[in-house]
KOLVEX-937915 format. One record per residue (C-alpha): x, y, z. Coordinates in steps of 0.02 Angstrom, whole numbers, padded with zeros to 5 digits, always signed. Layout:
N
XYZ ...
END
This chain:
1140
+00018-00004+00000 +00068+00170-00047 +00111+00297+00099 -00004+00442+00097 +00069+00603+00011 +00075+00795+00080 -00047+00916+00026 +00077+01015-00099 +00129+00857-00184 +00125+00941-00347 +00231+01099-00304 +00353+00974-00222 +00383+00876-00353 +00411+01041-00473 +00531+01088-00347 +00627+00927-00340 +00629+00923-00536 +00715+01118-00541 +00861+01048-00442 +00914+00913-00589 +00963+00800-00445 +00874+00642-00481 +00993+00501-00557 +01159+00606-00559 +01321+00517-00517 +01386+00514-00333 +01457+00674-00280 +01600+00703-00124 +01501+00838-00034 +01341+00732-00015 +01447+00576+00031 +01540+00673+00172 +01378+00732+00242 +01314+00541+00247 +01481+00487+00317 +01464+00614+00443 +01285+00583+00525 +01325+00392+00520 +01472+00421+00639 +01379+00545+00745 +01233+00436+00771 +01333+00276+00780 +01226+00191+00660 +01279+00073+00521 +01178+00151+00375 +01145+00326+00316 +01061+00398+00167 +01014+00550+00075 +00844+00508-00001 +00744+00611-00132 +00562+00553-00156 +00498+00567-00334 +00337+00522-00417 +00345+00338-00413 +00506+00298-00318 +00614+00350-00190 +00799+00386-00261 +00961+00392-00143 +01088+00529-00201 +01204+00453-00054 +01205+00301+00055 +01318+00222+00171 +01308+00041+00221 +01127+00027+00114 +01211-00055-00040 +01063-00009-00165 +01011+00163-00241 +00825+00166-00251 +00678+00074-00186 +00488+00084-00227 +00369+00202-00140 +00261+00053-00057 +00416+00009+00043 +00455+00189+00103 +00479+00246+00282 +00533+00424+00232 +00368+00456+00147 +00290+00469+00319 +00429+00593+00371 +00370+00712+00237 +00208+00745+00333 +00297+00802+00487 +00364+00959+00546 +00497+00884+00647 +00618+00750+00647 +00530+00574+00634 +00603+00450+00766 +00543+00276+00769 +00640+00189+00908 +00559+00022+00869 +00485-00018+00691 +00398-00167+00752 +00299-00069+00874 +00237+00051+00762 +00082-00002+00666 +00123+00105+00519 +00288-00001+00489 +00262-00176+00575 +00213-00261+00424 +00340-00173+00317 +00429-00315+00221 +00601-00218+00262 +00558-00238+00447 +00490-00414+00445 +00602-00499+00321 +00740-00449+00224 +00862-00329+00329 +00744-00320+00462 +00771-00142+00510 +00717-00089+00693 +00761+00088+00711 +00741+00251+00599 +00763+00431+00628 +00741+00555+00473 +00754+00749+00445 +00665+00836+00312 +00759+00912+00164 +00656+01081+00166 +00677+01210+00039 +00658+01389+00076 +00473+01382+00013 +00430+01246+00113 +00446+01108+00000 +00499+00936+00078 +00619+00859-00060 +00660+00711+00032 +00750+00652+00195 +00922+00624+00276 +00895+00476+00382 +00984+00335+00482 +00937+00170+00503 +00996+00020+00636 +00944-00170+00656 +00926-00137+00845 +00791-00030+00944 +00872+00125+01003 +00862+00315+01042 +00950+00467+00989 +01036+00598+01118 +00995+00775+01103 +01158+00803+01029 +01130+00678+00896 +00954+00752+00853 +01031+00926+00830 +01166+00848+00720 +01037+00770+00615 +00940+00931+00592 +01079+01030+00550 +01164+00920+00432 +00990+00901+00342 +00999+01089+00314 +01176+01071+00250 +01108+00955+00115 +00986+01084+00056 +01136+01200+00056 +01239+01095-00058 +01066+01078-00174 +01045+01259-00182 +01253+01280-00204 +01243+01155-00353 +01086+01228-00443 +01175+01396-00433 +01334+01330-00505 +01205+01261-00644 +01131+01422-00665 +01285+01514-00669 +01366+01398-00803 +01220+01428-00912 +01215+01612-00901 +01395+01652-00880 +01424+01727-01056 +01259+01842-01042 +01240+01903-00860 +01402+01909-00757 +01587+01880-00771 +01687+01730-00732 +01760+01822-00591 +01593+01869-00511 +01537+01701-00521 +01681+01631-00433 +01667+01761-00290 +01489+01720-00275 +01523+01525-00262 +01676+01566-00153 +01552+01650-00024 +01439+01511-00035 +01579+01390-00005 +01630+01501+00152 +01457+01493+00221 +01443+01316+00184 +01618+01283+00286 +01542+01393+00432 +01384+01276+00440 +01507+01137+00420 +01604+01182+00562 +01443+01220+00672 +01377+01045+00647 +01563+00968+00695 +01557+01069+00849 +01377+01020+00900 +01439+00828+00864 +01598+00840+00960 +01692+00796+00805 +01844+00851+00716 +01888+00823+00530 +02079+00796+00484 +02169+00767+00332 +02344+00697+00336 +02440+00733+00186 +02566+00580+00184 +02701+00664+00075 +02722+00810+00172 +02683+00734+00350 +02564+00883+00382 +02399+00881+00449 +02259+00986+00420 +02125+01013+00578 +01946+01071+00575 +01944+01238+00678 +01867+01141+00825 +02032+01036+00854 +02099+01200+00932 +01958+01203+01057 +01963+01026+01091 +02136+00970+01084 +02228+01124+01083 +02316+01100+00917 +02299+01169+00742 +02367+01126+00569 +02543+01058+00577 +02653+00914+00583 +02565+00748+00638 +02705+00702+00749 +02631+00835+00862 +02482+00749+00877 +02541+00584+00910 +02626+00665+01052 +02456+00690+01124 +02420+00516+01133 +02424+00438+01295 +02580+00337+01315 +02491+00177+01360 +02399+00203+01185 +02532+00275+01079 +02603+00112+01003 +02426+00034+00970 +02375+00198+00877 +02546+00191+00779 +02516+00009+00722 +02332+00039+00667 +02386+00190+00560 +02536+00104+00475 +02410-00037+00448 +02271+00078+00367 +02416+00168+00256 +02484-00017+00195 +02300-00045+00148 +02286-00199+00265 +02133-00123+00366 +02017+00012+00364 +02084+00141+00487 +01971+00148+00663 +02039+00147+00825 +01988+00216+01006 +02124+00303+01112 +02150+00421+01242 +02232+00587+01220 +02308+00716+01337 +02257+00886+01320 +02369+01039+01350 +02266+01071+01507 +02309+00913+01573 +02125+00839+01538 +02121+00653+01481 +02003+00611+01334 +01949+00475+01239 +01929+00481+01058 +01863+00372+00916 +01963+00403+00747 +01899+00343+00577 +01983+00368+00410 +02005+00327+00230 +02148+00312+00131 +02146+00430-00045 +02259+00374-00185 +02312+00460-00332 +02284+00396-00520 +02437+00288-00507 +02368+00196-00348 +02488+00276-00229 +02427+00327-00056 +02435+00506-00044 +02315+00550+00100 +02232+00492+00270 +02071+00573+00305 +01950+00563+00425 +01854+00620+00576 +01886+00609+00767 +01749+00583+00886 +01744+00643+01067 +01683+00502+01160 +01742+00519+01332 +01565+00538+01388 +01520+00371+01312 +01688+00297+01389 +01641+00348+01567 +01476+00266+01556 +01546+00112+01486 +01671+00108+01642 +01525+00160+01755 +01428+00004+01698 +01588-00106+01698 +01595-00052+01884 +01421-00088+01905 +01432-00261+01833 +01572-00306+01938 +01474-00254+02083 +01313-00349+02027 +01431-00505+01982 +01488-00499+02178 +01322-00479+02225 +01249-00621+02123 +01398-00739+02177 +01355-00694+02359 +01171-00734+02322 +01214-00904+02250 +01318-00952+02399 +01186-00895+02503 +01061-01004+02419 +01180-01145+02410 +01209-01130+02594 +01004-01123+02637 +00989-01272+02531 +01134-01364+02636 +01034-01299+02777 +00874-01364+02731 +00925-01539+02674 +01071-01579+02789 +01031-01654+02950 +01206-01663+03029 +01218-01500+03120 +01413-01513+03126 +01430-01530+02941 +01309-01361+02928 +01423-01271+03052 +01578-01314+02961 +01500-01254+02793 +01467-01102+02876 +01632-01068+02941 +01709-01098+02780 +01592-00969+02688 +01629-00839+02814 +01807-00861+02803 +01804-00849+02622 +01707-00680+02633 +01845-00608+02739 +01978-00704+02638 +02029-00779+02803 +02121-00947+02820 +02072-00959+03008 +01892-00966+03086 +01794-01037+03235 +01620-01057+03281 +01585-01074+03466 +01413-01109+03562 +01348-01031+03706 +01326-01143+03851 +01184-01043+03945 +01203-01138+04137 +01391-01112+04136 +01399-00942+04035 +01536-01006+03927 +01581-01024+03748 +01639-01193+03682 +01708-01237+03503 +01593-01319+03397 +01677-01285+03219 +01839-01230+03145 +01935-01200+03009 +02122-01201+02996 +02175-01206+03183 +02277-01347+03259 +02222-01459+03403 +02352-01387+03509 +02277-01224+03473 +02109-01264+03532 +02155-01342+03674 +02256-01189+03730 +02100-01083+03704 +01960-01201+03775 +01804-01136+03842 +01768-00957+03846 +01705-00866+03982 +01571-00738+03931 +01654-00555+03922 +01830-00624+03891 +01921-00616+03728 +01830-00541+03559 +01700-00693+03550 +01661-00670+03748 +01639-00487+03716 +01533-00530+03570 +01416-00630+03674 +01424-00496+03816 +01383-00339+03712 +01275-00424+03572 +01364-00343+03438 +01498-00371+03313 +01694-00346+03382 +01817-00297+03271 +01995-00305+03314 +02104-00233+03183 +02273-00270+03261 +02273-00387+03407 +02452-00382+03448 +02452-00186+03482 +02291-00191+03579 +02319-00204+03757 +02149-00277+03811 +02195-00442+03732 +02388-00447+03818 +02337-00602+03904 +02291-00693+03751 +02451-00656+03654 +02521-00817+03675 +02363-00897+03600 +02380-00762+03456 +02556-00815+03418 +02512-01001+03406 +02366-00965+03295 +02460-00849+03187 +02365-00708+03151 +02352-00531+03199 +02166-00468+03182 +01996-00539+03222 +01813-00511+03164 +01680-00594+03288 +01485-00587+03268 +01366-00639+03388 +01226-00791+03335 +01055-00728+03391 +00889-00810+03373 +00739-00703+03311 +00696-00655+03493 +00863-00608+03545 +00941-00775+03626 +01121-00792+03609 +01172-00959+03539 +01356-00927+03510 +01485-00832+03396 +01577-00845+03222 +01748-00780+03195 +01869-00759+03073 +02055-00716+03097 +02179-00639+02969 +02368-00641+02970 +02374-00439+02945 +02288-00311+03013 +02114-00299+02936 +01951-00204+02950 +01813-00279+02858 +01714-00204+02719 +01528-00165+02726 +01492-00309+02604 +01598-00429+02705 +01497-00377+02862 +01319-00389+02763 +01363-00564+02710 +01430-00601+02882 +01262-00564+02956 +01171-00667+02840 +01278-00820+02868 +01267-00802+03056 +01078-00800+03036 +01064-00954+02936 +01188-01041+03064 +01055-00960+03206 +00922-01046+03118 +01014-01221+03094 +01071-01230+03284 +00883-01181+03338 +00807-01301+03200 +00938-01448+03270 +00892-01412+03451 +00692-01394+03396 +00725-01561+03315 +00796-01644+03465 +00662-01588+03581 +00543-01644+03457 +00614-01823+03452 +00624-01829+03645 +00438-01774+03655 +00382-01898+03525 +00486-02035+03622 +00417-01996+03786 +00222-01971+03704 +00254-02157+03620 +00327-02234+03799 +00178-02145+03881 +00050-02245+03781 +00155-02402+03779 +00149-02407+03977 -00022-02336+03986 -00143-02457+04085 -00279-02404+03976 -00302-02490+03801 -00256-02368+03649 -00292-02412+03470 -00257-02324+03303 -00365-02355+03140 -00366-02320+02965 -00496-02194+02903 -00580-02348+02838 -00608-02415+03010 -00458-02564+03001 -00372-02560+03162 -00177-02546+03124 -00110-02522+03297 -00135-02577+03470 -00018-02543+03635 +00039-02676+03749 -00118-02661+03862 -00212-02743+03731 -00105-02885+03690 -00082-02919+03881 -00273-02910+03902 -00328-03002+03754 -00190-03120+03716 -00205-03077+03524 -00072-03026+03422 -00063-02876+03301 -00089-02979+03164 -00243-03052+03249 -00315-02898+03285 -00288-02802+03121 -00433-02753+03016 -00583-02820+03111 -00495-02968+03210 -00508-02871+03380 -00710-02923+03372 -00662-03101+03401 -00635-03048+03607 -00805-02973+03602 -00948-03065+03696 -01047-03159+03545 -01204-03068+03591 -01123-02892+03576 -01031-02913+03413 -01168-02856+03294 -01202-02695+03391 -01027-02641+03430 -00976-02670+03244 -01131-02587+03193 -01097-02426+03306 -00911-02430+03237 -00955-02435+03059 -01090-02297+03075 -00960-02182+03153 -00829-02227+03024 -00960-02182+02876 -01017-02013+02965 -00857-01953+03031 -00919-01934+03209 -00869-01969+03378 -00870-02156+03422 -00918-02225+03576 -00991-02387+03660 -00985-02494+03798 -00892-02673+03764 -00874-02824+03845 -00704-02890+03809 -00655-03066+03860 -00498-03063+03974 -00350-03188+03917 -00288-03228+04082 -00476-03304+04144 -00590-03300+04008 -00688-03181+04101 -00787-03045+04004 -00767-02864+04073 -00847-02713+04028 -00751-02576+03934 -00777-02394+03886 -00732-02376+03687 -00706-02204+03624 -00628-02146+03463 -00606-01986+03378 -00556-01951+03182 -00407-01848+03152 -00422-01740+03008 -00284-01667+02892 -00276-01476+02846 -00414-01520+02707 -00550-01600+02825 -00512-01770+02769 -00511-01903+02895 -00325-01961+02905 -00348-02090+03034 -00436-02141+03210 -00356-02145+03375 -00460-02203+03526 -00459-02284+03709 -00545-02426+03794 -00557-02403+03985 -00600-02550+04103 -00760-02484+04188 -00812-02662+04255 -00764-02627+04428 -00857-02459+04413 -01003-02545+04361 -01001-02683+04493 -00962-02559+04621 -01111-02455+04575 -01208-02608+04589 -01146-02654+04742 -01175-02471+04817 -01338-02460+04745 -01388-02628+04827 -01299-02579+04982 -01408-02418+04998 -01548-02518+04981 -01519-02645+05109 -01458-02500+05231 -01618-02398+05214 -01728-02553+05234 -01625-02610+05393 -01641-02432+05473 -01822-02421+05440 -01857-02586+05517 -01766-02579+05661 -01798-02400+05724 -01948-02468+05823 -01848-02612+05890 -01694-02508+05916 -01677-02550+06111 -01727-02732+06094 -01587-02744+05938 -01446-02641+06014 -01319-02789+06024 -01377-02855+05850 -01366-02670+05783 -01198-02657+05872 -01130-02815+05770 -01188-02746+05604 -01099-02579+05626 -00947-02664+05677 -00947-02781+05511 -01021-02667+05388 -00886-02597+05273 -00967-02423+05240 -00920-02297+05384 -01073-02248+05494 -01072-02120+05620 -01218-02036+05726 -01257-01893+05834 -01388-01855+05966 -01521-01717+05953 -01383-01588+06020 -01265-01607+05902 -01145-01726+05992 -01050-01885+05910 -01121-02032+05992 -01070-02176+05862 -00914-02232+05769 -00911-02403+05684 -00740-02484+05659 -00749-02430+05462 -00773-02248+05527 -00617-02257+05637 -00513-02334+05502 -00538-02186+05399 -00454-02056+05504 -00365-02160+05650 -00431-02059+05804 -00536-02129+05954 -00723-02080+05975 -00741-01908+06059 -00907-01842+06098 -00875-01668+06006 -01003-01541+05962 -01046-01503+05788 -00948-01347+05774 -00796-01450+05800 -00812-01590+05671 -00740-01518+05523 -00568-01465+05600 -00534-01621+05707 -00586-01764+05583 -00518-01652+05442 -00671-01647+05328 -00670-01559+05164 -00775-01545+05004 -00782-01649+04855 -00631-01533+04781 -00529-01597+04925 -00459-01422+04952 -00589-01324+05029 -00636-01364+05217 -00815-01394+05244 -00930-01275+05350 -01024-01344+05480 -01187-01319+05402 -01128-01427+05249 -01060-01593+05342 -01182-01711+05296 -01217-01769+05465 -01285-01584+05518 -01381-01573+05373 -01472-01731+05429 -01491-01674+05592 -01582-01518+05539 -01709-01619+05446 -01631-01638+05275 -01646-01805+05190 -01445-01820+05132 -01437-01931+04974 -01261-01964+04900 -01158-01817+04952 -00985-01829+04909 -00848-01773+05018 -00666-01802+05078 -00585-01841+05231 -00383-01792+05227 -00310-01862+05390 -00135-01775+05423 -00081-01979+05436 -00138-02078+05291 -00204-02057+05127 -00362-01942+05083 -00516-02041+05054 -00668-01992+04950 -00839-02038+05027 -01019-02037+04978 -01127-02002+05125 -01317-02024+05135 -01400-01990+05302 -01564-01938+05388 -01642-01885+05553 -01726-02020+05674 -01870-02002+05794 -01952-02090+05926 -02143-02164+05899 -02200-02000+05952 -02095-01901+05822 -01978-01823+05939 -01801-01807+05857 -01677-01911+05948 -01526-01873+05824 -01459-01913+05659 -01367-02043+05575 -01245-02050+05409 -01169-02190+05315 -01019-02160+05220 -00960-02268+05075 -00782-02267+05009 -00766-02224+04837 -00590-02165+04802 -00545-02300+04671 -00713-02265+04588 -00664-02080+04576 -00492-02123+04513 -00550-02218+04382 -00693-02088+04335 -00560-01942+04340 -00453-02042+04204 -00620-02080+04105 -00675-01873+04125 -00491-01832+04053 -00514-01935+03909 -00698-01873+03881 -00644-01695+03888 -00492-01724+03758 -00628-01812+03650 -00752-01668+03667 -00625-01533+03647 -00571-01618+03475 -00752-01623+03421 -00766-01442+03464 -00616-01396+03368 -00703-01487+03234 -00857-01396+03242 -00775-01223+03245 -00681-01280+03080 -00847-01328+03015 -00940-01176+03050 -00784-01078+02973 -00789-01165+02821 -00977-01132+02806 -00948-00938+02835 -00817-00942+02707 -00939-01044+02596 -01060-00898+02612 -00916-00748+02582 -00864-00846+02422 -01042-00853+02351 -01076-00674+02378 -00911-00631+02307 -00950-00726+02144 -01118-00649+02139 -01042-00484+02163 -00925-00508+02011 -01066-00573+01908 -01171-00404+01947 -01029-00299+01943 -00933-00361+01792 -01037-00477+01683 -01207-00382+01702 -01138-00199+01686 -01046-00256+01524 -01211-00334+01454 -01301-00177+01508 -01175-00065+01429 -01198-00168+01270 -01382-00160+01262 -01368+00034+01301 -01255+00053+01152 -01362-00063+01044 -01521+00041+01093 -01443+00215+01051 -01394+00134+00886 -01580+00073+00858 -01642+00243+00882 -01510+00309+00747 -01555+00165+00637 -01741+00143+00645 -01756+00035+00478 -01623-00089+00564 -01697-00237+00653 -01603-00256+00802 -01718-00371+00919 -01627-00528+00902 -01479-00458+00964 -01582-00370+01101 -01647-00548+01137 -01478-00616+01167 -01419-00473+01281 -01586-00489+01390 -01552-00685+01381 -01383-00651+01450 -01447-00528+01574 -01581-00636+01652 -01458-00799+01659 -01329-00677+01743 -01465-00623+01856 -01525-00786+01898 -01351-00850+01940 -01335-00698+02061 -01489-00743+02146 -01452-00916+02177 -01276-00881+02225 -01318-00726+02348 -01474-00669+02334 -01453-00473+02325 -01625-00439+02426 -01539-00505+02580 -01415-00358+02574 -01529-00216+02479 -01682-00247+02597 -01715-00237+02787 -01743-00383+02877 -01930-00385+02863 -01910-00353+02659 -01803-00489+02664 -01926-00616+02735 -02053-00555+02614 -01952-00573+02472 -01912-00759+02524 -02095-00788+02554 -02140-00735+02365 -01991-00846+02311 -02047-00995+02391 -02232-00959+02341 -02160-00955+02159 -02057-01109+02162 -02150-01226+02279 -02318-01155+02275 -02314-01150+02470 -02436-01005+02557 -02309-00929+02694 -02385-00809+02820 -02237-00681+02873 -02251-00592+03039 -02097-00475+03098 -02101-00393+03270 -01985-00258+03358 -01847-00151+03285 -01754-00219+03129 -01608-00337+03197 -01437-00280+03124 -01368-00443+03080 -01190-00480+03004 -01204-00524+02823 -01134-00692+02857 -01256-00735+02987 -01400-00665+02880 -01346-00760+02735 -01346-00932+02843 -01519-00886+02944 -01603-00873+02761 -01509-01023+02713 -01579-01109+02853 -01754-01035+02840 -01758-01083+02643 -01718-01274+02700 -01844-01282+02827 -01965-01226+02716 -01918-01328+02572 -01932-01477+02701 -02114-01419+02742 -02161-01443+02556 -02064-01605+02520 -02087-01703+02679 -02223-01621+02794 -02351-01624+02649 -02425-01450+02691 -02479-01318+02596 -02465-01169+02721 -02339-01126+02857 -02290-00965+02950 -02130-00868+02993 -02149-00757+03138 -01989-00671+03192 -01954-00551+03345 -01818-00471+03438 -01807-00524+03615 -01724-00485+03785 -01686-00296+03753 -01641-00319+03570 -01486-00443+03612 -01572-00592+03516 -01677-00639+03366 -01811-00772+03371 -01872-00855+03208 -02019-00982+03231 -02062-01083+03083 -02229-01182+03090 -02326-01306+02990 -02475-01409+03022 -02400-01557+02905 -02365-01744+02950 -02234-01714+03087 -02112-01841+03128 -02012-01915+03287 -01898-01775+03359 -01791-01896+03457 -01741-01969+03271 -01667-01799+03233 -01486-01827+03283 -01377-01921+03169 -01455-01832+02996 -01329-01798+02870 -01317-01631+02763 -01393-01463+02787 -01558-01541+02879 -01623-01491+03044 -01478-01571+03135 -01355-01476+03036 -01443-01316+03068 -01448-01343+03243 -01264-01377+03256 -01214-01209+03150 -01308-01095+03261 -01263-01175+03402 -01074-01140+03353 -01121-00954+03337 -01198-00954+03518 -01375-00980+03452 -01511-01128+03493 -01619-01222+03387 -01766-01298+03469 -01871-01418+03378 -02055-01487+03419 -02135-01611+03314 -02254-01745+03339 -02307-01886+03198 -02468-01814+03128 -02466-01663+03233 -02344-01541+03128 -02185-01460+03165 -02127-01305+03259 -01946-01250+03231 -01866-01105+03343 -01708-01026+03279 -01627-00919+03436 -01475-00817+03373 -01375-00659+03440 -01398-00505+03344 -01218-00438+03310 -01186-00240+03338 -01254-00136+03206 -01113-00068+03101 -01065+00095+03121 -01132+00242+03012 -00981+00349+03019 -00913+00314+02849 -01096+00357+02777 -01071+00541+02854 -00893+00577+02792 -00884+00690+02640 -00797+00601+02503 -00694+00713+02379 -00767+00746+02209 -00658+00647+02066 -00587+00731+01922 -00725+00739+01778 -00880+00703+01892 -00958+00882+01846 -00991+00862+01660 -00970+01018+01548 -01131+01064+01465 -01146+01051+01287 -01135+01215+01187 -01280+01308+01162 -01421+01204+01270 -01613+01228+01246 -01663+01362+01397 -01797+01212+01426 -01677+01049+01428 -01694+00938+01568 -01543+00926+01688 -01491+00760+01736 -01374+00691+01871 -01319+00496+01825 -01277+00408+01976 -01190+00227+01964 -01035+00145+02021 -00990+00071+01851 -00900+00187+01719 -00977+00078+01577 -01160+00094+01648 -01138+00289+01664 -01068+00306+01485 -01219+00198+01410 -01349+00307+01514 -01260+00470+01448 -01269+00405+01259 -01452+00377+01296 -01492+00537+01361 -01377+00649+01255 -01454+00582+01110 -01627+00670+01179 -01641+00859+01109 -01723+00906+01264 -01605+00831+01397 -01433+00874+01462 -01314+00768+01576 -01268+00890+01720 -01143+00783+01802 -01088+00591+01849 -01078+00520+02025 -00993+00348+02071 -01077+00318+02253 -01216+00385+02356 -01105+00506+02452 -01056+00588+02292 -01223+00583+02232 -01284+00680+02384 -01137+00816+02374 -01159+00849+02176 -01352+00856+02198 -01331+01011+02324 -01198+01087+02203 -01271+01071+02024 -01462+01072+02073 -01514+00946+01934 -01693+00920+01887 -01690+00728+01882 -01575+00605+01992 -01538+00427+01910 -01509+00328+02071 -01426+00158+02066 -01481+00051+02209 -01331-00058+02245 -01174+00063+02284 -01021+00069+02390 -00999+00196+02546 -01183+00241+02538 -01332+00149+02435 -01463+00206+02343 -01606+00202+02447 -01515+00305+02593 -01431+00417+02471 -01621+00461+02400 -01681+00483+02569 -01557+00608+02607 -01569+00706+02434 -01780+00710+02457 -01745+00775+02638 -01639+00913+02578 -01711+00953+02405 -01896+00887+02394 -01917+00973+02208 -01774+00855+02136 -01840+00705+02060 -01758+00529+02089 -01782+00398+01973 -01720+00227+02043 -01601+00105+01939 -01574-00078+01966 -01529-00244+01882 -01678-00319+01977 -01874-00299+01963 -01891-00357+02151 -02073-00284+02207 -01997-00249+02388 -01848-00163+02330 -01965-00049+02213 -02071-00014+02373 -01925+00030+02486 -01850+00149+02348 -02022+00240+02336 -02045+00236+02521 -01882+00319+02519 -01946+00454+02398 -01921+00401+02222 -02042+00467+02089 -02018+00311+01969 -01920+00150+01964 -01848+00084+01796 -01738-00081+01788 -01579-00068+01684 -01612-00211+01553 -01757-00100+01501 -01690+00068+01521 -01656+00126+01334 -01864+00111+01300 -01920+00175+01479 -01789+00301+01547 -01825+00452+01445 -02005+00438+01458 -01992+00419+01638 -01877+00590+01657 -02012+00676+01538 -02147+00607+01669 -02064+00672+01815 -02057+00850+01719 -02232+00835+01666 -02285+00803+01851 -02202+00969+01897 -02272+01073+01763 
END
């Protein structure tokens, strides 16, 4: 494709032909300019180009190799269209040239810079341009040189044309002398411009006559080097001695014709400055082929050399840093893979010595108890030296000082430092003069030891060495701390395993599928089975046959549900074949994903406890029967009663009506070992060491069971502790009462005390295991709730993305299509409109399913009404909703969970209860701190006792989730009598409305400039939406209407309130769901302050509750966004007609 042409193309072509330059042979004047600009810009290609009608022709080219090309590949044609330079840093990234065959193939040009060759009349005849095969930029100096030399080309053209004119008219118009004088003047002007170009480019031109040895220099050579025309030897005297021989060799080879003349070297100017020059030259020969001149240019490249030196230094520094980082990475890899601490510490010492260039080094560890350092790793030191140094006290030597002061210690010359005079024998033996020591510290500042290097000469570390040493010290500290932690962990694991093995209780571990894979020694001793016999379900062979099915079923149900396993199991004891009852419990252990990794459990022998409980129950029954039977015959049966008291195992004590102790049986005396004494009640507790059940709180007199019985209380199974000063404490279970004569006169009281110490110990062990199981279950519940909340947040986040991104983009497209429809009424856009509507409806349905917007846009009562309509629409269930009390400020996650539960309950009513009516009653209770929601139906009902164990988000799942939130779920149901479920949840604190009252600065561009010359009756509209695409679509619709004007835009509710006060529009188009302040509250504030301004609500949803809420806030109308293109303008005009 041909490039565009200038507006004055005909005049430009005519001007080009006036110069008669096309298809002429090469000329030195033009070749010098091309060579000069290539050197200045440091490019391989430079061209003087003239653009004709059908081609571009090159008067002079350096490095190109052709003399013309067609116009369809011309880059220079675009330069003719610009007043300034055309510079393209990367041709592949410029859309005008990216597909050019000279860019994509062939020479693959990447860089272009060109200046117009412009006549005094303003005609651009062509360009002076440079090319390169790599992307790049030009410096300001190079740009100036390109502009100046382009003017020099025009000057040469003018000079050439004038010469031609003079030649043709010389005979008739002017003498040869006048022509020569004019030409000489033009040549002088040309030389002046050339010298100016050379100065701007910091370039010197020279011509060395090889026969005379005289060098001609350009004028700026004197300013740069302080030399003028003269012998070449004078120039060579300025060359730096270090480069002189190299320059002479290059010169000789160039004169001999062996190589082109090009060399970089330093010169010393007369003022002492050292400059870098780049010299390039060509050899000229006479007609016989003999070399006569060496001519060329010298470019001052000092700045470039300084930059190269700076880059080289930076490269060296970067290389060193990369080497340091590589070594640190290798050390980190070793620390993470090497489990042998000694190997790691040896590597750290070697690395630190390498940083300081030292051959000697040590790493000492700190003994916290002895407050001493002892060697852990070394490099270069002999055993004799290490024996002489031994253990180092804190504060002694440079290593002890580093620990005591917790900082680096630098000893530049230990032999001249009096502080270390006591250590000179060791210094001399070690063969060093200076030392550097760094403390090893943990993250919390704990000292672990030191690392030190030793040099054989005075030494002060560099900043790099200090930084790297600190990094290696940190790595060593982490390795030491990790090794100590690993050792402690191994000890802990060994102790834990030993504890399990020696535990008297049976401990077992099972796979996720329920197969037993481990049992401790207690199981093997008790059951007589081996691990091979017990694996899988082999353990069931020692269960009493009649209980195998029950226990196996309970265990597999727990495995399937992942819930806690608990069962009472009779296991056969191998030693005597007796079946003894055990309480077996198991908990699932889950990984970080919540998957069951294994089961762990215990089996506790409760046979003695069960027998003790049965014996105790029978003993109490017998005792009570015996007391009742014998009270009337007390006087006659005294001997028999005494015999009974002497032989009963329970302790029995009695007192008379005054509270004086009168009776102790032998079992009582054995508890405290004290002789019987008639003590009053006030002295019982202290004398007999009576305590409450905790074994620590001494009993008050009124709490003692015997005293309580004396007061008339019937005491049953009161737990107490008797802790004599000599002998073990015993836990007792006391029961007793007062006794009377036949006339009902109180004679005293008696109490029996059963020793349950052994049973308590067994219960305590069982309780400990039970608490641990409950703690694990609570942990599991908490994690389950966190997962539920995370799911709710994620559902809302995805719904928000659908609303904020997909729906808004679809609306924007629909707005633009609506605008096209108005402009092109003959085109049928309905198929495309249907696609947009379907996309919006699908996105809206997905949003409602994931996280219904009504939950967050409406108050609680409105949300319940919305739920009622949805249930009616989906399932045909008539739902009566009643809300009492103020609106509860529920957190979003809690509100979502509550409505998920209500939805599940109502779906259950439809699917399982068989009811066609239900009611929801919600009220705030207890000073607004709790919300109570009741769901009731008159359907089939069910057995509420069968609730536990149902999976999924059923009634049991609902109860669990709200209990984790501190709430409660109560279920009342009977078969055939309907169901009532009450959900009680705590109400979170209402969100602070501080952010809704702060003033938000108006963003740039929120006030839209009015169109020029608007009609006086135009309706001024403020557009409010948090999506820029939607605002743009609404603006497009409104601006197509001649009687409407967009006065401004706002992106949130706070900004809408502010701009309404400032702009005073006639109508405000208000989005509902926005950040900072929603559309409902923003409408309420605008109408309160400006009742005359109309507000029209906008939303993606046509929910009736949302519409009613918006109208209640003061909105004049409501338009859905998917219908906005048709209904919006009509709604605006309707609002203004109501004003009129």
